[in-house]
MDTraj code that builds the backbone (N, CA, C; nanometers):
import mdtraj as md
import numpy as np

residues = "UNK UNK UNK UNK UNK UNK UNK UNK UNK UNK UNK UNK UNK UNK UNK UNK UNK UNK UNK UNK UNK UNK UNK UNK UNK UNK UNK UNK UNK UNK UNK UNK UNK UNK UNK UNK UNK UNK UNK UNK UNK UNK UNK UNK UNK UNK UNK UNK UNK UNK UNK UNK UNK UNK UNK UNK UNK UNK UNK UNK UNK UNK UNK UNK UNK UNK UNK UNK UNK UNK UNK UNK UNK UNK UNK UNK UNK UNK UNK UNK UNK UNK UNK UNK UNK UNK UNK UNK UNK UNK UNK UNK UNK UNK UNK UNK UNK UNK UNK UNK UNK UNK UNK UNK UNK UNK UNK UNK UNK UNK UNK UNK UNK UNK UNK UNK UNK UNK UNK UNK UNK UNK UNK UNK UNK UNK UNK UNK UNK UNK UNK UNK UNK UNK UNK UNK UNK".split()
xyz = np.array([
    [-2.5918, 1.0993, 0.2965],
    [-2.5532, 1.1925, 0.4475],
    [-2.6361, 1.2233, 0.5337],
    [-2.6008, 1.2172, 0.6868],
    [-2.6815, 1.2003, 0.7288],
    [-2.6354, 1.3432, 0.8129],
    [-2.7448, 1.4222, 0.8332],
    [-2.6674, 1.5339, 0.9414],
    [-2.8076, 1.5479, 1.0453],
    [-2.7373, 1.6402, 1.1499],
    [-2.7542, 1.6569, 1.2534],
    [-2.8159, 1.7501, 1.2887],
    [-2.9225, 1.7890, 1.3716],
    [-2.9943, 1.9007, 1.3849],
    [-2.9679, 1.9274, 1.5447],
    [-2.8512, 2.0208, 1.5548],
    [-2.8027, 2.0314, 1.7279],
    [-2.9406, 2.1376, 1.7960],
    [-3.0092, 2.0214, 1.8734],
    [-3.1254, 2.0936, 1.9376],
    [-3.1341, 2.0111, 2.0892],
    [-3.0895, 1.9302, 2.1082],
    [-3.1209, 1.8504, 2.2372],
    [-2.9753, 1.8256, 2.2702],
    [-2.8740, 1.8706, 2.2437],
    [-2.7048, 1.8316, 2.2952],
    [-2.7535, 1.8329, 2.5227],
    [-2.6448, 1.6802, 2.5036],
    [-2.6216, 1.6012, 2.6482],
    [-2.4782, 1.7069, 2.6848],
    [-2.4940, 1.8027, 2.8152],
    [-2.3470, 1.8335, 2.9021],
    [-2.3890, 1.7950, 3.0471],
    [-2.2871, 1.7184, 3.0514],
    [-2.2393, 1.6703, 3.1980],
    [-2.1377, 1.7743, 3.2467],
    [-2.1421, 1.8394, 3.3701],
    [-2.0585, 1.8642, 3.5025],
    [-2.0466, 1.8217, 3.5979],
    [-1.8898, 1.8212, 3.6217],
    [-1.8790, 1.7480, 3.7870],
    [-2.0128, 1.6686, 3.8587],
    [-2.1048, 1.5924, 3.7389],
    [-2.1822, 1.5041, 3.8037],
    [-2.3467, 1.5914, 3.8208],
    [-2.3739, 1.6846, 3.7378],
    [-2.4496, 1.7745, 3.7042],
    [-2.4708, 1.7487, 3.5766],
    [-2.6618, 1.7509, 3.5326],
    [-2.6474, 1.7323, 3.4034],
    [-2.7099, 1.8728, 3.3805],
    [-2.6525, 1.9420, 3.3233],
    [-2.6650, 2.1139, 3.3122],
    [-2.7242, 2.1253, 3.1740],
    [-2.7270, 1.9950, 3.0348],
    [-2.8130, 2.0182, 2.9381],
    [-2.9110, 2.1320, 2.9057],
    [-3.0064, 2.1113, 2.9809],
    [-3.1768, 2.2269, 2.9980],
    [-3.1102, 2.3639, 2.9512],
    [-3.0047, 2.3659, 3.0682],
    [-2.9486, 2.5220, 3.0735],
    [-2.8784, 2.6072, 2.9752],
    [-2.8264, 2.4758, 2.8803],
    [-2.7304, 2.5452, 2.7388],
    [-2.7930, 2.6013, 2.6306],
    [-2.7536, 2.7292, 2.5711],
    [-2.8496, 2.7589, 2.4346],
    [-2.7168, 2.7348, 2.3449],
    [-2.6130, 2.7099, 2.4040],
    [-2.4793, 2.7198, 2.3010],
    [-2.3149, 2.6432, 2.3934],
    [-2.2763, 2.5429, 2.2764],
    [-2.2041, 2.4377, 2.3576],
    [-2.1167, 2.3706, 2.1954],
    [-1.9805, 2.3692, 2.2371],
    [-1.9051, 2.3976, 2.1367],
    [-1.7512, 2.2855, 2.1916],
    [-1.7204, 2.1954, 2.1224],
    [-1.6192, 2.1341, 2.1246],
    [-1.4606, 2.1349, 2.0417],
    [-1.3831, 2.1978, 2.0746],
    [-1.3119, 2.2715, 2.0029],
    [-1.2069, 2.1455, 2.0388],
    [-1.1330, 2.0507, 1.9102],
    [-1.0412, 1.9725, 1.8919],
    [-0.9240, 1.9565, 1.7912],
    [-0.7994, 1.9974, 1.8535],
    [-0.7044, 2.0009, 1.7708],
    [-0.5580, 1.9498, 1.8015],
    [-0.4491, 2.0161, 1.6966],
    [-0.2900, 1.9619, 1.7368],
    [-0.2082, 2.0890, 1.7585],
    [-0.0972, 2.0727, 1.8448],
    [-0.0069, 2.2439, 1.8122],
    [0.0596, 2.1777, 1.6514],
    [0.0936, 2.2226, 1.6123],
    [0.1786, 2.2489, 1.4656],
    [0.3231, 2.3081, 1.5110],
    [0.4494, 2.1705, 1.4779],
    [0.5522, 2.2414, 1.5015],
    [0.6539, 2.2647, 1.3560],
    [0.6834, 2.3575, 1.3740],
    [0.8037, 2.3880, 1.2638],
    [0.9198, 2.2786, 1.2125],
    [0.9160, 2.1919, 1.1192],
    [1.0124, 2.1258, 1.0997],
    [1.1277, 2.1594, 0.9523],
    [1.0840, 2.2622, 0.9167],
    [1.1074, 2.3121, 0.8512],
    [1.3115, 2.2969, 0.8626],
    [1.3627, 2.2850, 0.7223],
    [1.4896, 2.2951, 0.7827],
    [1.5861, 2.3335, 0.6745],
    [1.7339, 2.3926, 0.6674],
    [1.7900, 2.4371, 0.5152],
    [1.7960, 2.3530, 0.4419],
    [1.7853, 2.4157, 0.2867],
    [1.7848, 2.3531, 0.1965],
    [1.5946, 2.3404, 0.1820],
    [1.5009, 2.3277, 0.2378],
    [1.3698, 2.3127, 0.2085],
    [1.3330, 2.4713, 0.1102],
    [1.2757, 2.4588, 0.0769],
    [1.1760, 2.5287, -0.0076],
    [1.0264, 2.5697, 0.0516],
    [0.9777, 2.4572, 0.0734],
    [0.8662, 2.5170, 0.1928],
    [0.8826, 2.4863, 0.3226],
    [0.7361, 2.6009, 0.3958],
    [0.7614, 2.5658, 0.5496],
    [0.7403, 2.4199, 0.5734],
    [0.7163, 2.3332, 0.6306],
    [0.7114, 2.2130, 0.6786],
    [0.6548, 2.1903, 0.8190],
    [0.5536, 2.1297, 0.7875],
    [0.4895, 2.1190, 0.9991],
    [0.4768, 1.9843, 1.0435],
    [0.4876, 1.9634, 1.1929],
    [0.4843, 1.8175, 1.2086],
    [0.3660, 1.8406, 1.2891],
    [0.3001, 1.7280, 1.2688],
    [0.1842, 1.7601, 1.4145],
    [0.2420, 1.7504, 1.5824],
    [0.1764, 1.7940, 1.6801],
    [0.2441, 1.7759, 1.8077],
    [0.1537, 1.7535, 1.9510],
    [0.1472, 1.7939, 1.9963],
    [0.0127, 1.7680, 2.1311],
    [-0.1259, 1.8177, 2.0996],
    [-0.1758, 1.7232, 2.1085],
    [-0.3082, 1.7501, 2.1123],
    [-0.3849, 1.8625, 2.1832],
    [-0.4878, 1.9031, 2.1282],
    [-0.5440, 2.0290, 2.2198],
    [-0.6994, 1.9826, 2.2488],
    [-0.7573, 2.1036, 2.3519],
    [-0.9021, 2.0760, 2.3117],
    [-1.0291, 2.1589, 2.4310],
    [-1.0980, 2.2436, 2.3844],
    [-1.1347, 2.3330, 2.4979],
    [-1.3082, 2.2701, 2.4485],
    [-1.4282, 2.3293, 2.5934],
    [-1.5417, 2.3157, 2.5225],
    [-1.5666, 2.4496, 2.5937],
    [-1.6298, 2.5068, 2.5223],
    [-1.7075, 2.6594, 2.5857],
    [-1.9069, 2.6230, 2.5302],
    [-1.9410, 2.7109, 2.5916],
    [-2.0310, 2.7901, 2.6151],
    [-2.1481, 2.9008, 2.6786],
    [-2.2781, 2.8685, 2.6628],
    [-2.3317, 2.9458, 2.6953],
    [-2.4485, 2.8797, 2.7559],
    [-2.4566, 2.9500, 2.8362],
    [-2.5856, 2.9142, 2.9231],
    [-2.6626, 3.0256, 2.9918],
    [-2.8117, 3.0253, 3.0013],
    [-2.8983, 3.0802, 3.0166],
    [-2.8621, 3.0833, 3.2388],
    [-2.8218, 3.1599, 3.2570],
    [-2.7945, 3.1292, 3.4008],
    [-2.9342, 3.1508, 3.5213],
    [-2.8608, 3.0442, 3.5725],
    [-2.9727, 3.0169, 3.6467],
    [-2.9197, 2.9801, 3.8191],
    [-2.8978, 3.0466, 3.9283],
    [-2.8705, 3.0572, 4.0787],
    [-2.9169, 2.9597, 4.1495],
    [-3.0112, 2.9482, 4.1135],
    [-3.0721, 2.7860, 4.1976],
    [-2.9795, 2.6535, 4.2719],
    [-2.9892, 2.5816, 4.3875],
    [-2.8768, 2.4861, 4.3852],
    [-2.8965, 2.3854, 4.2829],
    [-2.7851, 2.3223, 4.2522],
    [-2.7927, 2.2538, 4.1904],
    [-2.7555, 2.2627, 4.0321],
    [-2.7970, 2.4414, 3.9784],
    [-2.7980, 2.4821, 3.8665],
    [-2.6587, 2.4784, 3.8416],
    [-2.7063, 2.6301, 3.7242],
    [-2.5617, 2.6322, 3.6648],
    [-2.4492, 2.7431, 3.7396],
    [-2.4632, 2.8115, 3.8585],
    [-2.3394, 2.8968, 3.8893],
    [-2.3413, 2.8367, 4.0321],
    [-2.4039, 2.7590, 4.0738],
    [-2.3878, 2.6293, 4.2405],
    [-2.3170, 2.5530, 4.1740],
    [-2.3051, 2.5584, 3.9888],
    [-2.2439, 2.4445, 3.9426],
    [-2.0530, 2.4925, 3.9350],
    [-2.0854, 2.5661, 3.8395],
    [-1.9529, 2.6037, 3.7485],
    [-1.8734, 2.7274, 3.8371],
    [-1.9395, 2.8049, 3.9560],
    [-1.8219, 2.8657, 4.0104],
    [-1.7703, 2.8533, 4.0831],
    [-1.7844, 2.7431, 4.1919],
    [-1.6976, 2.6388, 4.2739],
    [-1.5507, 2.5830, 4.1905],
    [-1.5838, 2.5946, 4.0767],
    [-1.4997, 2.5093, 3.9674],
    [-1.3979, 2.5772, 3.9057],
    [-1.3829, 2.7010, 3.8964],
    [-1.3415, 2.8133, 3.8066],
    [-1.1967, 2.7775, 3.8766],
    [-1.0685, 2.7537, 3.8041],
    [-0.9124, 2.7199, 3.8002],
    [-0.9398, 2.5744, 3.8926],
    [-1.0048, 2.4690, 3.9129],
    [-1.0097, 2.3381, 3.9204],
    [-1.0102, 2.2570, 3.8522],
    [-1.0299, 2.1060, 3.8346],
    [-1.0262, 1.9913, 3.7717],
    [-1.1363, 1.9406, 3.7926],
    [-1.1831, 1.9335, 3.7351],
    [-1.3300, 1.8623, 3.6828],
    [-1.3980, 1.7969, 3.5648],
    [-1.4815, 1.6731, 3.5826],
    [-1.4995, 1.5869, 3.4432],
    [-1.6397, 1.6604, 3.4102],
    [-1.6223, 1.5831, 3.2800],
    [-1.7173, 1.6679, 3.2063],
    [-1.7439, 1.5062, 3.0778],
    [-1.9081, 1.5622, 3.0370],
    [-1.9352, 1.4619, 2.8934],
    [-2.0219, 1.5420, 2.8244],
    [-1.9757, 1.5156, 2.6882],
    [-2.0975, 1.5534, 2.5958],
    [-2.1439, 1.5209, 2.5390],
    [-2.2610, 1.5075, 2.4557],
    [-2.2757, 1.4418, 2.3337],
    [-2.3569, 1.5191, 2.2791],
    [-2.3850, 1.4861, 2.1504],
    [-2.4745, 1.5696, 2.0544],
    [-2.6130, 1.5552, 2.0730],
    [-2.6374, 1.4250, 2.1056],
    [-2.8080, 1.4284, 2.1159],
    [-2.8335, 1.3611, 2.3268],
    [-2.9402, 1.3949, 2.3817],
    [-2.9239, 1.3764, 2.4848],
    [-3.0269, 1.2557, 2.5212],
    [-2.9479, 1.1321, 2.4344],
    [-2.9797, 1.0262, 2.4613],
    [-2.8142, 0.9011, 2.4831],
    [-2.8861, 0.7834, 2.5293],
    [-2.7105, 0.7299, 2.5241],
    [-2.6651, 0.6808, 2.4343],
    [-2.5178, 0.7245, 2.4479],
    [-2.4218, 0.7161, 2.3311],
    [-2.4421, 0.5718, 2.2073],
    [-2.4003, 0.6079, 2.0778],
    [-2.4239, 0.5322, 1.9836],
    [-2.2963, 0.5783, 1.8873],
    [-2.3371, 0.4478, 1.7570],
    [-2.2238, 0.5446, 1.6896],
    [-2.3102, 0.6381, 1.6149],
    [-2.3916, 0.6637, 1.6149],
    [-2.4301, 0.7826, 1.5337],
    [-2.4492, 0.9130, 1.6943],
    [-2.4639, 0.8707, 1.7950],
    [-2.3741, 0.9481, 1.9171],
    [-2.2964, 0.9664, 2.0194],
    [-2.1749, 1.0281, 1.9246],
    [-2.0898, 0.9680, 2.0203],
    [-2.0262, 1.0089, 2.1482],
    [-2.0070, 0.9899, 2.2622],
    [-1.9735, 1.0528, 2.3733],
    [-1.8522, 1.0756, 2.3829],
    [-1.8460, 1.2068, 2.4155],
    [-1.7134, 1.2931, 2.4604],
    [-1.6657, 1.3157, 2.5888],
    [-1.5740, 1.3090, 2.6602],
    [-1.5513, 1.3204, 2.7487],
    [-1.3883, 1.3373, 2.8624],
    [-1.4002, 1.3822, 2.9120],
    [-1.2268, 1.4216, 2.9443],
    [-1.2660, 1.5025, 3.1323],
    [-1.1678, 1.5290, 3.1736],
    [-1.0986, 1.6148, 3.2736],
    [-1.0611, 1.7860, 3.1949],
    [-1.1020, 1.8635, 3.2680],
    [-1.0860, 2.0235, 3.2599],
    [-1.0554, 2.1144, 3.3173],
    [-1.0397, 2.1852, 3.3375],
    [-1.0035, 2.3246, 3.3940],
    [-1.0905, 2.4436, 3.3658],
    [-1.2294, 2.4851, 3.4336],
    [-1.2538, 2.6005, 3.3716],
    [-1.1608, 2.7048, 3.4179],
    [-1.1359, 2.7499, 3.2605],
    [-1.0555, 2.9200, 3.3055],
    [-1.0933, 3.0356, 3.2756],
    [-1.2568, 3.0095, 3.2350],
    [-1.3095, 3.1535, 3.2309],
    [-1.4941, 3.0906, 3.3003],
    [-1.5569, 3.2152, 3.3476],
    [-1.6461, 3.1891, 3.3331],
    [-1.7411, 3.3540, 3.3986],
    [-1.8426, 3.3934, 3.3225],
    [-1.8884, 3.5328, 3.4049],
    [-2.0425, 3.5060, 3.4052],
    [-2.0163, 3.5500, 3.5240],
    [-2.1812, 3.4920, 3.6017],
    [-2.2812, 3.6014, 3.5700],
    [-2.2446, 3.6902, 3.5427],
    [-2.3694, 3.8344, 3.5001],
    [-2.2870, 3.8665, 3.4259],
    [-2.3650, 3.9187, 3.3157],
    [-2.3725, 4.0448, 3.1968],
    [-2.4660, 4.0390, 3.0985],
    [-2.4740, 4.1664, 3.0654],
    [-2.6052, 4.1729, 2.9719],
    [-2.6690, 4.2673, 2.9330],
    [-2.7403, 4.2993, 2.8421],
    [-2.8319, 4.4333, 2.8570],
    [-2.9383, 4.4545, 2.8994],
    [-2.9903, 4.5461, 2.8878],
    [-3.1399, 4.5226, 3.0123],
    [-3.2501, 4.4783, 2.9351],
    [-3.3412, 4.3953, 3.0234],
    [-3.4585, 4.3765, 2.9391],
    [-3.3882, 4.1856, 2.8518],
    [-3.2526, 4.1799, 2.8930],
    [-3.2295, 4.0222, 2.8263],
    [-3.2442, 3.8942, 2.8608],
    [-3.2362, 3.7675, 2.8643],
    [-3.1784, 3.6839, 2.9462],
    [-3.0663, 3.6821, 2.9816],
    [-3.0452, 3.6238, 3.0754],
    [-2.8943, 3.6747, 3.1725],
    [-2.8126, 3.5543, 3.1299],
    [-2.7313, 3.5856, 2.9986],
    [-2.6360, 3.4338, 2.9712],
    [-2.5123, 3.4704, 3.0228],
    [-2.4800, 3.2826, 3.0292],
    [-2.3435, 3.3110, 3.0912],
    [-2.2574, 3.2257, 3.0031],
    [-2.1481, 3.3113, 2.9818],
    [-2.0207, 3.2210, 2.8945],
    [-1.9145, 3.1710, 2.9969],
    [-1.8748, 3.0663, 2.9373],
    [-1.7303, 2.9775, 3.0189],
    [-1.7142, 2.9181, 2.9052],
    [-1.5357, 2.8678, 2.9455],
    [-1.4474, 2.8244, 2.9140],
    [-1.3822, 2.6840, 2.9405],
    [-1.3229, 2.5689, 2.9112],
    [-1.2871, 2.4991, 2.9987],
    [-1.1585, 2.4245, 2.8766],
    [-1.0246, 2.4494, 2.9693],
    [-0.9375, 2.3965, 2.8713],
    [-0.8868, 2.2486, 2.9445],
    [-0.7938, 2.1574, 2.7932],
    [-0.7800, 2.0523, 2.9125],
    [-0.7064, 2.0031, 2.9993],
    [-0.7025, 1.9078, 3.0947],
    [-0.6433, 1.8914, 3.2016],
    [-0.6252, 1.7425, 3.2181],
    [-0.6599, 1.7018, 3.0830],
    [-0.6280, 1.5228, 3.0284],
    [-0.6523, 1.5349, 2.9054],
    [-0.6452, 1.3829, 2.8671],
    [-0.6851, 1.3353, 2.7263],
    [-0.8322, 1.3516, 2.6885],
    [-0.8726, 1.4009, 2.5956],
    [-1.0144, 1.3588, 2.5649],
    [-1.0632, 1.2130, 2.5312],
    [-1.1387, 1.1901, 2.5406],
    [-1.1914, 1.0246, 2.5420],
    [-1.3514, 1.0512, 2.4273],
    [-1.3021, 0.9434, 2.3491],
    [-1.4787, 1.0031, 2.2399],
    [-1.5278, 0.7871, 2.2543],
    [-1.6573, 0.7984, 2.2866],
    [-1.7069, 0.6675, 2.2676],
    [-1.8002, 0.6737, 2.1771],
    [-1.8027, 0.5577, 2.0885],
    [-1.8883, 0.5608, 1.9795],
    [-2.0146, 0.4164, 2.0319],
    [-1.9889, 0.3464, 2.1454],
    [-2.0682, 0.2425, 2.1515],
    [-2.1896, 0.2663, 2.1955],
    [-2.2845, 0.1643, 2.2329],
    [-2.3873, 0.1775, 2.3026],
    [-2.3456, 0.1752, 2.4458],
    [-2.4056, 0.2689, 2.5117],
    [-2.4506, 0.2471, 2.7024],
    [-2.5431, 0.2739, 2.7615],
])
top = md.Topology()
chain = top.add_chain()
for i, resn in enumerate(residues, 1):
    res = top.add_residue(resn, chain, resSeq=i)
    for name in ("N", "CA", "C"):
        top.add_atom(name, md.element.get_by_symbol(name[0]), res)
traj = md.Trajectory(xyz[None], top)
C-alpha cells in the first residue's frame, strides 16, 4: 500500500498558484441521501441523490499583489475555477487532478491571537460538477 505524505499540495485558484501560501487544504466529496422508506419496510432505506463537494483551507495571509487576499477577496460570492492536486507536480495516476467551478462562500481576511501567524480560512462550494483526472499531463 502506497501512502501519501501531504507536504507539497498544488492549489490553483482563478489563474493564480496559491500553493506556497496554504497550510491546510481539504476536498470533501459526497452525495445527498434521500429517504426511500415505504410502508411495510422495517429498516429505513436510503437512495443516493445529488453530489456535493466543498474545498476548504487555511492560508498564511499575504496582502501583496497576486497573493492570497488580492486573489480571494474579490471572488467571494462569485464563480471561479480551481484545481487541486496532492503533489505540486504534473498529474498522473498517483497524483490525480481535481478541478471545477466553485463559489467562495466564506473568507476571513483577518483574525487570530497576538503574536501568531495571520492565517485566513476560506470555504468554496460547488457551482459545477467536479472533475477527476488521473492521467499524465
